[in-house]
Backbone as a printed PyTorch tensor [residue, N CA C, xyz], in Angstrom:
tensor([[[108.4410, 107.2480,  77.0980],
         [107.5420, 107.0060,  78.2310],
         [106.1050, 107.3580,  77.8570]],

        [[105.9210, 108.4830,  77.0980],
         [104.5670, 108.8740,  76.7230],
         [103.9020, 107.7980,  75.8900]],

        [[104.6940, 107.1810,  74.9590],
         [104.1100, 106.1310,  74.1120],
         [103.7560, 104.9020,  74.9340]],

        [[104.5860, 104.5750,  75.9590],
         [104.2840, 103.4360,  76.8190],
         [103.0110, 103.6650,  77.6000]],

        [[102.8670, 104.8860,  78.1580],
         [101.6650, 105.1920,  78.9220],
         [100.4260, 105.1700,  78.0380]],

        [[100.5760, 105.6490,  76.7870],
         [ 99.4510, 105.6110,  75.8540],
         [ 99.0420, 104.1760,  75.5800]],

        [[100.0500, 103.2870,  75.3940],
         [ 99.7550, 101.8800,  75.1450],
         [ 99.1120, 101.2450,  76.3630]],

        [[ 99.5510, 101.6580,  77.5780],
         [ 98.9130, 101.1620,  78.8030],
         [ 97.4290, 101.4630,  78.7900]],

        [[ 97.0880, 102.7060,  78.3860],
         [ 95.6880, 103.0930,  78.3550],
         [ 94.8980, 102.2940,  77.3570]],

        [[ 95.4930, 102.0300,  76.1900],
         [ 94.8090, 101.2510,  75.1620],
         [ 94.5570,  99.8250,  75.6500]],

        [[ 95.5870,  99.2170,  76.2930],
         [ 95.4320,  97.8530,  76.7810],
         [ 94.4100,  97.7760,  77.9020]],

        [[ 94.4250,  98.7700,  78.7730],
         [ 93.4500,  98.7780,  79.8670],
         [ 92.0340,  98.8660,  79.3280]],

        [[ 91.8170,  99.7190,  78.3170],
         [ 90.4980,  99.8470,  77.7150],
         [ 90.1100,  98.5640,  77.0100]],

        [[ 91.0720,  97.9480,  76.2950],
         [ 90.7780,  96.6950,  75.6020],
         [ 90.3870,  95.6170,  76.5930]],

        [[ 91.1220,  95.5570,  77.7420],
         [ 90.7910,  94.5590,  78.7530],
         [ 89.4050,  94.7520,  79.2980]],

        [[ 89.0230,  95.9960,  79.4960],
         [ 87.6840,  96.2740,  80.0190],
         [ 86.6180,  95.8500,  79.0220]],

        [[ 86.8950,  96.0440,  77.7280],
         [ 85.9170,  95.6860,  76.7100],
         [ 85.8080,  94.1780,  76.5410]],

        [[ 86.9530,  93.4660,  76.7410],
         [ 86.9570,  92.0320,  76.4950],
         [ 86.5590,  91.2210,  77.7200]],

        [[ 86.6800,  91.8000,  78.9090],
         [ 86.3530,  91.0510,  80.1310],
         [ 84.8700,  90.7370,  80.1760]],

        [[ 84.5010,  89.5410,  80.6280],
         [ 83.0940,  89.1910,  80.7280],
         [ 82.3680,  90.1380,  81.6740]],

        [[ 81.1520,  90.5020,  81.3010],
         [ 80.3700,  91.3860,  82.1560],
         [ 80.1470,  90.7210,  83.4980]],

        [[ 80.3840,  91.4940,  84.5640],
         [ 80.1820,  90.9490,  85.9010],
         [ 81.1640,  89.8510,  86.2650]],

        [[ 82.3870,  89.8890,  85.6710],
         [ 83.3780,  88.8720,  85.9680],
         [ 83.6010,  88.7860,  87.4740]],

        [[ 83.5670,  87.5700,  88.0130],
         [ 83.6150,  87.3770,  89.4570],
         [ 85.0380,  87.5250,  89.9720]],

        [[ 85.1390,  88.1400,  91.1410],
         [ 86.4210,  88.2350,  91.8160],
         [ 86.6820,  86.9480,  92.5860]],

        [[ 87.9480,  86.5460,  92.6600],
         [ 88.3460,  85.3970,  93.4670],
         [ 88.9740,  85.9150,  94.7480]],

        [[ 88.4440,  85.4680,  95.8700],
         [ 88.9680,  85.8760,  97.1660],
         [ 90.1770,  85.0260,  97.5250]],

        [[ 91.2580,  85.6720,  97.8970],
         [ 92.4610,  84.9580,  98.3370],
         [ 92.3510,  84.7170,  99.8310]],

        [[ 92.4070,  83.4510, 100.2200],
         [ 92.3340,  83.0910, 101.6300],
         [ 93.7430,  83.0090, 102.2150]],

        [[ 93.9130,  83.5700, 103.3850],
         [ 95.1740,  83.4580, 104.1030],
         [ 95.0560,  82.2410, 105.0200]],

        [[ 95.5780,  81.1250, 104.5090],
         [ 95.4240,  79.8440, 105.1940],
         [ 96.7270,  79.0620, 105.1210]],

        [[ 96.6470,  77.7540, 105.3310],
         [ 97.8570,  76.9310, 105.3900],
         [ 98.5420,  76.7460, 104.0440]],

        [[ 97.9330,  77.2390, 102.9690],
         [ 98.6030,  77.1980, 101.6750],
         [ 99.7220,  78.2330, 101.5740]],

        [[ 99.7490,  79.1740, 102.4970],
         [100.8250,  80.1700, 102.5430],
         [101.9860,  79.6070, 103.3630]],

        [[103.2070,  79.7900, 102.8510],
         [104.4080,  79.2760, 103.5060],
         [105.3830,  80.4230, 103.7490]],

        [[106.1040,  80.3250, 104.8650],
         [107.0850,  81.3660, 105.1750],
         [108.4350,  81.0400, 104.5670]],

        [[109.0770,  82.0650, 103.9960],
         [110.4430,  81.9640, 103.4970],
         [111.3170,  82.8730, 104.3570]],

        [[112.1890,  82.2660, 105.1400],
         [113.1200,  83.0370, 105.9520],
         [114.3740,  83.3610, 105.1470]],

        [[114.9990,  84.4810, 105.4740],
         [116.2710,  84.8540, 104.8720],
         [117.4180,  84.6890, 105.8660]],

        [[117.0670,  84.4450, 107.1220],
         [118.0390,  84.1810, 108.1700],
         [117.3960,  83.2370, 109.1690]],

        [[118.1640,  82.3050, 109.7020],
         [117.6370,  81.3420, 110.6660],
         [117.1000,  82.0430, 111.9090]],

        [[117.7000,  83.1980, 112.2430],
         [117.3470,  83.8960, 113.4760],
         [116.3670,  85.0470, 113.2560]],

        [[115.8670,  85.2210, 112.0400],
         [114.9990,  86.3620, 111.7480],
         [113.7150,  85.8820, 111.0980]],

        [[112.5870,  86.1320, 111.7620],
         [111.3060,  85.6950, 111.2310],
         [110.2070,  86.6300, 111.7130]],

        [[109.3640,  87.0740, 110.8010],
         [108.2020,  87.8590, 111.1870],
         [107.1340,  86.9510, 111.7970]],

        [[106.1720,  87.5700, 112.4340],
         [105.0330,  86.8450, 112.9990],
         [103.8290,  87.1000, 112.1040]],

        [[103.4710,  86.0930, 111.2990],
         [102.3350,  86.1990, 110.3820],
         [101.1470,  85.4650, 110.9870]],

        [[ 99.9800,  86.1240, 110.9970],
         [ 98.7700,  85.5010, 111.4880],
         [ 97.8080,  85.2100, 110.3560]],

        [[ 97.6050,  83.9180, 110.0600],
         [ 96.7200,  83.4950, 108.9740],
         [ 95.2920,  83.4210, 109.5030]],

        [[ 94.4720,  84.3850, 109.1080],
         [ 93.1460,  84.5380, 109.6960],
         [ 92.0350,  84.5340, 108.6430]],

        [[ 92.2190,  83.7420, 107.5900],
         [ 91.1910,  83.6250, 106.5560],
         [ 91.1800,  84.8180, 105.6230]],

        [[ 90.2970,  85.7680, 105.8720],
         [ 90.1910,  86.9590, 105.0440],
         [ 91.2860,  87.9760, 105.3540]],

        [[ 91.9860,  87.7940, 106.4700],
         [ 92.9540,  88.7800, 106.9450],
         [ 94.2910,  88.1290, 107.2470]],

        [[ 95.3710,  88.8410, 106.9190],
         [ 96.7240,  88.4590, 107.2990],
         [ 97.2670,  89.5330, 108.2320]],

        [[ 97.5620,  89.1650, 109.4670],
         [ 98.2080,  90.1000, 110.3820],
         [ 99.7220,  89.9110, 110.2860]],

        [[100.4590,  91.0060, 110.4210],
         [101.9100,  90.9780, 110.2650],
         [102.5360,  91.7770, 111.4020]],

        [[103.4600,  91.1280, 112.1210],
         [104.2360,  91.8270, 113.1280],
         [105.7120,  91.5230, 112.8920]],

        [[106.4920,  92.5860, 112.8660],
         [107.9170,  92.4720, 112.5760],
         [108.6810,  93.2740, 113.6160]],

        [[109.5630,  92.6070, 114.3560],
         [110.2870,  93.2460, 115.4540],
         [111.7890,  93.1140, 115.1940]],

        [[112.3210,  94.0410, 114.3740],
         [113.7180,  93.9500, 113.9890],
         [114.0080,  92.7290, 113.1410]],

        [[113.0020,  92.2810, 112.3750],
         [113.1020,  91.0330, 111.6150],
         [112.6840,  91.2660, 110.1590]],

        [[112.8800,  90.2270, 109.3490],
         [112.4070,  90.2370, 107.9670],
         [112.1570,  88.8000, 107.5360]],

        [[111.0550,  88.5600, 106.8650],
         [110.7850,  87.2920, 106.1990],
         [109.6340,  87.5020, 105.2270]],

        [[109.3450,  86.4770, 104.4770],
         [108.3680,  86.5790, 103.3980],
         [107.3880,  85.4170, 103.5050]],

        [[106.1200,  85.7020, 103.2810],
         [105.0760,  84.6800, 103.2640],
         [104.5550,  84.5760, 101.8380]],

        [[104.4150,  83.3550, 101.3020],
         [104.0830,  83.2250,  99.8940],
         [103.1200,  82.0700,  99.6460]],

        [[102.4760,  82.1550,  98.4810],
         [101.6100,  81.0760,  98.0170],
         [101.6250,  81.0310,  96.5020]],

        [[101.4630,  79.8400,  95.9430],
         [101.2960,  79.7010,  94.4950],
         [ 99.8120,  79.7530,  94.1620]],

        [[ 99.5120,  80.1480,  92.9320],
         [ 98.1290,  80.2850,  92.4970],
         [ 97.7430,  79.1530,  91.5580]],

        [[ 96.5000,  78.7250,  91.6780],
         [ 95.9430,  77.7360,  90.7650],
         [ 95.9220,  78.3020,  89.3490]],

        [[ 96.0630,  77.4300,  88.3620],
         [ 96.1280,  77.8770,  86.9670],
         [ 94.9010,  78.6650,  86.5330]],

        [[ 93.7750,  78.4650,  87.1820],
         [ 92.5760,  79.2110,  86.7950],
         [ 92.7040,  80.6980,  87.1230]],

        [[ 93.6920,  81.0690,  87.9430],
         [ 93.9070,  82.4720,  88.3060],
         [ 95.0830,  83.1000,  87.5700]],

        [[ 95.6950,  82.3470,  86.6720],
         [ 96.8800,  82.8610,  85.9890],
         [ 96.5900,  84.0800,  85.1210]],

        [[ 95.3470,  84.2430,  84.6990],
         [ 95.0060,  85.3880,  83.8360],
         [ 94.5210,  86.6040,  84.6340]],

        [[ 94.7370,  86.6060,  85.9150],
         [ 94.3910,  87.7620,  86.7500],
         [ 95.0700,  89.0190,  86.2110]],

        [[ 94.2930,  90.0950,  86.0990],
         [ 94.8530,  91.3640,  85.6270],
         [ 94.4630,  92.5430,  86.5220]],

        [[ 93.6590,  92.2970,  87.5440],
         [ 93.2510,  93.3350,  88.4820],
         [ 93.2920,  92.7670,  89.8940]],

        [[ 93.7190,  93.5760,  90.8350],
         [ 93.7530,  93.1470,  92.2380],
         [ 93.2160,  94.2590,  93.1270]],

        [[ 92.5390,  93.8590,  94.1910],
         [ 92.0240,  94.8020,  95.1740],
         [ 92.3230,  94.2740,  96.5730]],

        [[ 92.6290,  95.1710,  97.4750],
         [ 92.8270,  94.7730,  98.8630],
         [ 92.7690,  95.9930,  99.7730]],

        [[ 92.7030,  95.7220, 101.0450],
         [ 92.7810,  96.7540, 102.0730],
         [ 93.9730,  96.4350, 102.9620]],

        [[ 94.6950,  97.4600, 103.3690],
         [ 95.7930,  97.2330, 104.2990],
         [ 95.8760,  98.3430, 105.3220]],

        [[ 96.4690,  97.9930, 106.4400],
         [ 96.5300,  98.9200, 107.5650],
         [ 97.8900,  98.8090, 108.2360]],

        [[ 98.4540,  99.9470, 108.5970],
         [ 99.7110,  99.9910, 109.3410],
         [ 99.4670, 100.7650, 110.6310]],

        [[ 99.6030, 100.0820, 111.7540],
         [ 99.4110, 100.7130, 113.0600],
         [100.7240, 101.2570, 113.6100]],

        [[101.8070, 100.5440, 113.3440],
         [103.1540, 100.9880, 113.7130],
         [104.0780, 100.5970, 112.5750]],

        [[104.9840, 101.4960, 112.1960],
         [105.8120, 101.2200, 111.0290],
         [107.2330, 101.7190, 111.1760]],

        [[108.0390, 101.3840, 110.1790],
         [109.4610, 101.7430, 110.1750],
         [109.6430, 103.1450, 109.5980]],

        [[110.7920, 103.7820, 109.8460],
         [111.0450, 105.0970, 109.2630],
         [111.2710, 105.0150, 107.7590]],

        [[111.2560, 106.1700, 107.0940],
         [111.4780, 106.2340, 105.6450],
         [112.9080, 105.8030, 105.3020]],

        [[113.0380, 104.9580, 104.2800],
         [114.3430, 104.4660, 103.8330],
         [114.4290, 104.5480, 102.3160]],

        [[115.6290, 104.3690, 101.7860],
         [115.8470, 104.3310, 100.3410],
         [115.6850, 102.8910,  99.8690]],

        [[114.6000, 102.6220,  99.1720],
         [114.2920, 101.2460,  98.7700],
         [115.0850, 100.7810,  97.5580]],

        [[115.9090, 101.6420,  96.9910],
         [116.7460, 101.2300,  95.8620],
         [118.1110, 100.7290,  96.3290]],

        [[118.3900, 100.8270,  97.6230],
         [119.6870, 100.4380,  98.1690],
         [119.5820,  99.1240,  98.9260]],

        [[120.4770,  98.2040,  98.6450],
         [120.4970,  96.9260,  99.3530],
         [121.0410,  97.1400, 100.7670]],

        [[120.2560,  96.7280, 101.7480],
         [120.6180,  96.9970, 103.1300],
         [120.1090,  98.3810, 103.5110]],

        [[119.4150,  98.4670, 104.6320],
         [118.8300,  99.7420, 105.0210],
         [117.5340, 100.0590, 104.3160]],

        [[116.9650,  99.0850, 103.5920],
         [115.7610,  99.3200, 102.7820],
         [114.5140,  98.7580, 103.4630]],

        [[114.3630,  99.0210, 104.7440],
         [113.1740,  98.5560, 105.4570],
         [111.9070,  99.2060, 104.9080]],

        [[110.7990,  98.4580, 105.0000],
         [109.4990,  98.9710, 104.5960],
         [108.4200,  98.2780, 105.4090]],

        [[107.2510,  98.9320, 105.5310],
         [106.1730,  98.3720, 106.3450],
         [105.6190,  97.0850, 105.7510]],

        [[105.1720,  97.1530, 104.5010],
         [104.5790,  96.0060, 103.8280],
         [104.9350,  96.0350, 102.3510]],

        [[105.1350,  94.8610, 101.7930],
         [105.2560,  94.6840, 100.3450],
         [104.3320,  93.5450,  99.9310]],

        [[103.5650,  93.7570,  98.8730],
         [102.7200,  92.7080,  98.2980],
         [103.2470,  92.4130,  96.9020]],

        [[103.7140,  91.1690,  96.7060],
         [104.3780,  90.7580,  95.4660],
         [103.3780,  90.0360,  94.5550]],

        [[103.4820,  90.3290,  93.2450],
         [102.7500,  89.5960,  92.2160],
         [103.7950,  89.0380,  91.2500]],

        [[103.8600,  87.7060,  91.1490],
         [104.9210,  87.0300,  90.4010],
         [104.3600,  86.4790,  89.0980]],

        [[104.9160,  86.9220,  87.9830],
         [104.4660,  86.5180,  86.6510],
         [105.5420,  85.6940,  85.9430]],

        [[105.0840,  84.7260,  85.1410],
         [105.9660,  83.9560,  84.2720],
         [105.2920,  83.7870,  82.9140]],

        [[106.0760,  83.6270,  81.8220],
         [105.4670,  83.2370,  80.5540],
         [104.7100,  81.9250,  80.7280]],

        [[103.5810,  81.7400,  80.0390],
         [102.7420,  80.5480,  80.2640],
         [103.4790,  79.2230,  80.1530]],

        [[104.3820,  79.0760,  79.1830],
         [105.0690,  77.7930,  79.0240],
         [105.9910,  77.5050,  80.2000]],

        [[106.6610,  78.5410,  80.7080],
         [107.5350,  78.3630,  81.8700],
         [106.6960,  78.1340,  83.1200]],

        [[105.5550,  78.8100,  83.2120],
         [104.6680,  78.6350,  84.3650],
         [104.2540,  77.1750,  84.5050]],

        [[103.9330,  76.5300,  83.3910],
         [103.5140,  75.1250,  83.4470],
         [104.6500,  74.2280,  83.9260]],

        [[105.8680,  74.5240,  83.4900],
         [107.0070,  73.6940,  83.8860],
         [107.4430,  73.9510,  85.3270]],

        [[107.1350,  75.1380,  85.8450],
         [107.6160,  75.5310,  87.1750],
         [106.5700,  75.3440,  88.2630]],

        [[105.5400,  74.5440,  87.9990],
         [104.4190,  74.4430,  88.9340],
         [104.8220,  73.8690,  90.2850]],

        [[105.9580,  73.1610,  90.3690],
         [106.3950,  72.5870,  91.6410],
         [107.5060,  73.4010,  92.3110]],

        [[107.8090,  74.5800,  91.7720],
         [108.8930,  75.4020,  92.3130],
         [108.4370,  76.1800,  93.5360]],

        [[109.3960,  76.5250,  94.4160],
         [109.0750,  77.3970,  95.5380],
         [109.2340,  78.8540,  95.1060]],

        [[108.9700,  79.7920,  96.0150],
         [108.9210,  81.1950,  95.6280],
         [110.2800,  81.7080,  95.1690]],

        [[111.3590,  81.2920,  95.8050],
         [112.6760,  81.7670,  95.3930],
         [113.0440,  81.2320,  94.0130]],

        [[112.6710,  79.9970,  93.7420],
         [112.9230,  79.4280,  92.4180],
         [112.0950,  80.1390,  91.3530]],

        [[110.8450,  80.4870,  91.6760],
         [110.0070,  81.2050,  90.7170],
         [110.5960,  82.5720,  90.3940]],

        [[110.9810,  83.3180,  91.4300],
         [111.4900,  84.6750,  91.2030],
         [112.8780,  84.6820,  90.5880]],

        [[113.5780,  83.5390,  90.6710],
         [114.9190,  83.4420,  90.0980],
         [114.8970,  83.0570,  88.6250]],

        [[113.7150,  82.7130,  88.1060],
         [113.6060,  82.4080,  86.6730],
         [114.0160,  83.6370,  85.8540]],

        [[114.8840,  83.4740,  84.8550],
         [115.3410,  84.6380,  84.0900],
         [114.2110,  85.4620,  83.4870]],

        [[113.0950,  84.8110,  83.1400],
         [111.9830,  85.5330,  82.5280],
         [110.8730,  85.8650,  83.5220]],

        [[111.1320,  85.6640,  84.8080],
         [110.1610,  86.0730,  85.8160],
         [110.0430,  87.5930,  85.8300]],

        [[108.8490,  88.0780,  86.1480],
         [108.6020,  89.5130,  86.3170],
         [107.8040,  89.6700,  87.6130]],

        [[108.3210,  90.5110,  88.5130],
         [107.7270,  90.6570,  89.8360],
         [107.3710,  92.1190,  90.0770]],

        [[106.0870,  92.3680,  90.3070],
         [105.6190,  93.6920,  90.7220],
         [105.4700,  93.6780,  92.2340]],

        [[106.1620,  94.6090,  92.9150],
         [106.0910,  94.7000,  94.3680],
         [105.4330,  96.0280,  94.7380]],

        [[104.2230,  95.9460,  95.2720],
         [103.5050,  97.1360,  95.7190],
         [103.8620,  97.3750,  97.1840]],

        [[104.3370,  98.5820,  97.4730],
         [104.9690,  98.8360,  98.7620],
         [104.3000,  99.9830,  99.5080]],

        [[104.1530,  99.7720, 100.8060],
         [103.8180, 100.8430, 101.7440],
         [105.0850, 101.0840, 102.5590]],

        [[105.7950, 102.1660, 102.2220],
         [107.0330, 102.4690, 102.9290],
         [108.0090, 103.1890, 102.0260]],

        [[109.1640, 103.5350, 102.5940],
         [110.2160, 104.1700, 101.8280],
         [110.1240, 105.6860, 101.8010]],

        [[111.2250, 106.3030, 101.3890],
         [111.3170, 107.7660, 101.2620],
         [111.0960, 108.1620,  99.8060]],

        [[109.9680, 107.7500,  99.2430],
         [109.6750, 107.9690,  97.8300],
         [108.2290, 108.4360,  97.6910]],

        [[107.9040, 108.9480,  96.5010],
         [106.5560, 109.4630,  96.2690],
         [105.6300, 108.3410,  95.8160]],

        [[104.3650, 108.4510,  96.1890],
         [103.3620, 107.4980,  95.7110],
         [103.3420, 107.4940,  94.1890]],

        [[103.3330, 106.3060,  93.6000],
         [103.3320, 106.1640,  92.1520],
         [104.7020, 105.9360,  91.5490]],

        [[105.7720, 106.1630,  92.3170],
         [107.1180, 105.9310,  91.7880],
         [107.2990, 104.4510,  91.4560]],

        [[107.9430, 104.1820,  90.3200],
         [108.3280, 102.8240,  89.9360],
         [109.8480, 102.7560,  90.0370]],

        [[110.3420, 101.9020,  90.9230],
         [111.7600, 101.8770,  91.2670],
         [112.3870, 100.5340,  90.9200]],

        [[113.6810, 100.5410,  90.5990],
         [114.3930,  99.2640,  90.4850],
         [114.5400,  98.6310,  91.8590]],

        [[114.6120,  97.3270,  91.8870],
         [114.8760,  96.6280,  93.1400],
         [116.3040,  96.1070,  93.1340]],

        [[117.0360,  96.2930,  94.2160],
         [118.4370,  95.8510,  94.2190],
         [118.5990,  94.3440,  94.3170]],

        [[117.5150,  93.6100,  94.5010],
         [117.6080,  92.1680,  94.7030],
         [117.2360,  91.3550,  93.4630]],

        [[116.3610,  91.8780,  92.6260],
         [115.8690,  91.1070,  91.4840],
         [116.3740,  91.6020,  90.1400]],

        [[117.0920,  92.7150,  90.1120],
         [117.5980,  93.2360,  88.8430],
         [116.4580,  93.5570,  87.8950]],

        [[116.5900,  93.1500,  86.6300],
         [115.5750,  93.4470,  85.6220],
         [114.2960,  92.6410,  85.8200]],

        [[114.3070,  91.6790,  86.7170],
         [113.1230,  90.8370,  86.9350],
         [112.0880,  91.5000,  87.8280]],

        [[112.4640,  92.5360,  88.5740],
         [111.5330,  93.1050,  89.5350],
         [111.4670,  94.6160,  89.5110]],

        [[110.3050,  95.1480,  89.9110],
         [110.1190,  96.5860,  90.0710],
         [109.3070,  96.8310,  91.3450]],

        [[109.6920,  97.8700,  92.0680],
         [108.9640,  98.3290,  93.2460],
         [108.0350,  99.4620,  92.8480]],

        [[106.7700,  99.3580,  93.2060],
         [105.8000, 100.4170,  92.9330],
         [105.3290, 100.9650,  94.2710]],

        [[105.6020, 102.2380,  94.5090],
         [105.2420, 102.8580,  95.7750],
         [103.7600, 103.2140,  95.7590]],

        [[103.0250, 102.6350,  96.7060],
         [101.6300, 103.0290,  96.8890],
         [101.5080, 104.1260,  97.9410]],

        [[102.3000, 103.9880,  99.0200],
         [102.2930, 104.9950, 100.0750],
         [103.6860, 105.0540, 100.6790]],

        [[104.2230, 106.2210, 100.9230],
         [105.5140, 106.3100, 101.6120],
         [105.3660, 105.9130, 103.0760]],

        [[106.4880, 105.8860, 103.7900],
         [106.4870, 105.4720, 105.1870],
         [105.4560, 106.2650, 105.9910]],

        [[104.7700, 105.5650, 106.8790],
         [103.7410, 106.1930, 107.6940],
         [102.7140, 105.1640, 108.1110]],

        [[101.7270, 105.5970, 108.8510],
         [100.6850, 104.7060, 109.3440],
         [ 99.3400, 105.1260, 108.7710]],

        [[ 98.3360, 104.2770, 108.9670],
         [ 96.9940, 104.5800, 108.4810],
         [ 96.3320, 103.3500, 107.9030]],

        [[ 95.2860, 103.5760, 107.1360],
         [ 94.5190, 102.4980, 106.5180],
         [ 94.1550, 102.9230, 105.1050]],

        [[ 94.3380, 102.0250, 104.1330],
         [ 94.1000, 102.3680, 102.7320],
         [ 93.3880, 101.2170, 102.0220]],

        [[ 92.6410, 101.5690, 100.9890],
         [ 92.0040, 100.5860, 100.1140],
         [ 92.6170, 100.7300,  98.7210]],

        [[ 93.0210,  99.6080,  98.1190],
         [ 93.7240,  99.6260,  96.8340],
         [ 92.9110,  98.9530,  95.7320]],

        [[ 93.0270,  99.4760,  94.5190],
         [ 92.5130,  98.8330,  93.3140],
         [ 93.5850,  98.9850,  92.2410]],

        [[ 94.1700,  97.8730,  91.8050],
         [ 95.3880,  97.8730,  91.0040],
         [ 95.1260,  97.3020,  89.6140]],

        [[ 95.5950,  97.9990,  88.5960],
         [ 95.5730,  97.5040,  87.2250],
         [ 96.9210,  96.8440,  86.9570]],

        [[ 96.9970,  95.5500,  87.1800],
         [ 98.2580,  94.8300,  87.0240],
         [ 98.7720,  94.8670,  85.5870]],

        [[ 97.8640,  94.7930,  84.6210],
         [ 98.2800,  94.7840,  83.2150],
         [ 98.9740,  96.0900,  82.8500]],

        [[ 98.3760,  97.2190,  83.2310],
         [ 98.9650,  98.5240,  82.9090],
         [100.2710,  98.7290,  83.6710]],

        [[100.3040,  98.3450,  84.9420],
         [101.5260,  98.5240,  85.7270],
         [102.6570,  97.6450,  85.2070]],

        [[102.3330,  96.4270,  84.7780],
         [103.3530,  95.5340,  84.2280],
         [103.9450,  96.1370,  82.9570]],

        [[103.1090,  96.6750,  82.1140],
         [103.5930,  97.2780,  80.8720],
         [104.4540,  98.5000,  81.1560]],

        [[104.0270,  99.3270,  82.0940],
         [104.7970, 100.5190,  82.4380],
         [106.1340, 100.1490,  83.0830]],

        [[106.1390,  99.0930,  83.8870],
         [107.3460,  98.7060,  84.6100],
         [108.3570,  97.9750,  83.7330]],

        [[107.8580,  97.1100,  82.8350],
         [108.7500,  96.2340,  82.0860],
         [108.7040,  96.4400,  80.5750]],

        [[107.7420,  97.2240,  80.0990],
         [107.6460,  97.4490,  78.6620],
         [107.1340,  96.2590,  77.8900]],

        [[106.4200,  95.3450,  78.5470],
         [105.8980,  94.1550,  77.8840],
         [104.6190,  93.7120,  78.5900]],

        [[103.7260,  93.0130,  77.8940],
         [102.4810,  92.5400,  78.5230],
         [102.7720,  91.5210,  79.6190]],

        [[101.8570,  91.4290,  80.5710],
         [101.9980,  90.4770,  81.6720],
         [101.7950,  89.0520,  81.1900]],

        [[102.5160,  88.1260,  81.7930],
         [102.3370,  86.7080,  81.5290],
         [101.3240,  86.1040,  82.4960]],

        [[101.6170,  84.9210,  82.9880],
         [100.7280,  84.2240,  83.9140],
         [101.0800,  84.6060,  85.3540]],

        [[100.0680,  84.9970,  86.1240],
         [100.2820,  85.3150,  87.5370],
         [100.3350,  84.0040,  88.3230]],

        [[101.5360,  83.5870,  88.6990],
         [101.7060,  82.2580,  89.2900],
         [101.8280,  82.2800,  90.8080]],

        [[102.1180,  83.4560,  91.4010],
         [102.3200,  83.4660,  92.8410],
         [102.1370,  84.8340,  93.4660]],

        [[101.8940,  84.8080,  94.7700],
         [101.7620,  86.0150,  95.5820],
         [102.6880,  85.8830,  96.7830]],

        [[103.1210,  87.0230,  97.3020],
         [103.9250,  87.0070,  98.5210],
         [103.7190,  88.3130,  99.2730]],

        [[103.9360,  88.2460, 100.5740],
         [103.8470,  89.4130, 101.4500],
         [105.1010,  89.4410, 102.3070]],

        [[105.7080,  90.6240, 102.4400],
         [106.8420,  90.7490, 103.3390],
         [106.7190,  92.0090, 104.1750]],

        [[107.3650,  91.9830, 105.3220],
         [107.5740,  93.1500, 106.1710],
         [109.0430,  93.1340, 106.5630]],

        [[109.6550,  94.3250, 106.6850],
         [111.1060,  94.3940, 106.8120],
         [111.4780,  95.4830, 107.8140]],

        [[111.9690,  95.0610, 108.9840],
         [112.3580,  96.0270, 110.0120],
         [113.7380,  95.7320, 110.5930]],

        [[114.5050,  94.8400, 109.9380],
         [115.7530,  94.3830, 110.5490],
         [116.8710,  95.4130, 110.4960]],

        [[116.9140,  96.2280, 109.4330],
         [118.0110,  97.1860, 109.3010],
         [117.8650,  98.3670, 110.2570]],

        [[116.6340,  98.8080, 110.4810],
         [116.3980,  99.9340, 111.3840],
         [116.0990,  99.4710, 112.8060]],

        [[116.0110,  98.1480, 113.0010],
         [115.7260,  97.5570, 114.3110],
         [114.5140,  98.2290, 114.9570]],

        [[113.4350,  98.2760, 114.1920],
         [112.2020,  98.9150, 114.6510],
         [111.0650,  97.8950, 114.6490]],

        [[109.8320,  98.3800, 114.6810],
         [108.6730,  97.5280, 114.9380],
         [107.5780,  97.8290, 113.9340]],

        [[106.9610,  96.7830, 113.3770],
         [105.8380,  96.9100, 112.4540],
         [104.6490,  96.1460, 113.0120]],

        [[103.5020,  96.7760, 112.9800],
         [102.2340,  96.1220, 113.3070],
         [101.2690,  96.4860, 112.1890]],

        [[100.9240,  95.5110, 111.3470],
         [100.1700,  95.8140, 110.1270],
         [ 99.2730,  94.6370, 109.7550]],

        [[ 98.4580,  94.8460, 108.7440],
         [ 97.5780,  93.7720, 108.2760],
         [ 97.1590,  94.0340, 106.8360]],

        [[ 96.7950,  92.9560, 106.1550],
         [ 96.2250,  92.9940, 104.8120],
         [ 94.9330,  92.1860, 104.8640]],

        [[ 93.8580,  92.6910, 104.2710],
         [ 92.5960,  91.9520, 104.2750],
         [ 91.8730,  92.1550, 102.9510]],

        [[ 90.9000,  91.2790, 102.7190],
         [ 89.9980,  91.3720, 101.5600],
         [ 90.7820,  91.4590, 100.2530]],

        [[ 91.7490,  90.5470, 100.0700],
         [ 92.5110,  90.4880,  98.8330],
         [ 91.6970,  89.7560,  97.7710]],

        [[ 91.4180,  90.4580,  96.6650],
         [ 90.5960,  89.9190,  95.5870],
         [ 91.3800,  89.9760,  94.2740]],

        [[ 91.2320,  88.9350,  93.4550],
         [ 91.8530,  88.8640,  92.1310],
         [ 90.7670,  88.7770,  91.0740]],

        [[ 90.9310,  89.5580,  89.9800],
         [ 89.9400,  89.5780,  88.9050],
         [ 90.6480,  89.4060,  87.5700]],

        [[ 89.9750,  88.7990,  86.5740],
         [ 90.5680,  88.6570,  85.2430],
         [ 90.6730,  89.9990,  84.5370]]])
C-alpha cells in the first residue's frame, strides 16, 4: 500500500507539471442529456435538472441518473463540485447488498480508450458491465470513515466506493484527484472517463432524502 500511495503522489505531481497552465474547467450541465435508469418499475427518485444544479429527492426509492461524456472530456483527471444534504438516510453498511442506503453517490465511469470508442452508443448499465470498466463512486453516506475505499457488492472488481462523508446532513465542497484515487482503488492508471451518474438510495430503510449537487466541473 505504501508503494501504491507513493506512486499516486508521483503521478499527481507529474500531472500537475504536464497540465497546461490555466487549463480550463468544463462545466457539466444538468440538462436533457441526463437519463434516468430505474432498477424497479415502481421505484424512482425525483431528479430536478436545473442547469448548474441537480436536485434529488428520494422517498423510499432508488434510481440512477446518468450521462455520457464527449470524447474531448475523456482525459479528465480532476473533478470539483458542491453538494448539500438537507435530509438523509441513517448510517448503513455499504459493503452489503441490500440495506446499503446512502444519501448521494457520484459515479465516474472509466474505460480503456479502445473500448471507449467501440462503446460510444452503450447505455450506463452496458458501460459499467464491461469487464474492463472501472467505476469510482464518491459517496455521502454509510457507517464508514471519510476516506475509506470499499468494495461494492454490485460491481465486483470493476467498482470501488470512496467515502467522502458518512451519513449526516450539511453542505460540502469537493476537489477530487481522480487519477490518484483510481490508482489507489484499482492499482492501475485511469483510462477514458466516458460517463457520469448520480444516485440516491432510500428504499431499504424506507426513509427520505432531500439533497442537491451543483457546480460540477471537470478538468484535465
